[in-house]
C-alpha positions in Angstrom: 3.9 11.0 8.4 2.5 9.3 5.3 2.1 5.6 5.1 4.6 5.4 2.2 7.3 7.2 4.3 6.7 4.8 7.2 6.9 1.8 4.9 10.2 3.1 3.5 11.6 3.5 7.0 10.6 0.0 8.0 12.1 -1.5 4.9 15.4 0.4 5.3 15.6 -0.7 9.0 15.0 -4.3 8.1 17.7 -4.2 5.4 20.2 -2.6 7.8 19.5 -5.0 10.7 19.3 -8.0 8.4 22.8 -7.1 7.0 24.2 -6.8 10.5 22.8 -10.1 11.6 24.1 -11.9 8.5 27.6 -10.3 9.0 27.6 -11.4 12.6 26.5 -15.0 11.7 29.2 -15.2 9.0 31.9 -14.2 11.5 34.0 -17.1 12.9 32.6 -18.2 16.3 35.4 -18.0 18.8 
């Protein structure tokens, strides 16, 4: 794989996991 493809995959993963963590933190802690 090319370096650009790897970078794109890493960025997409960071955005996905970042969104999940933010949504989890915003949920009411019960």
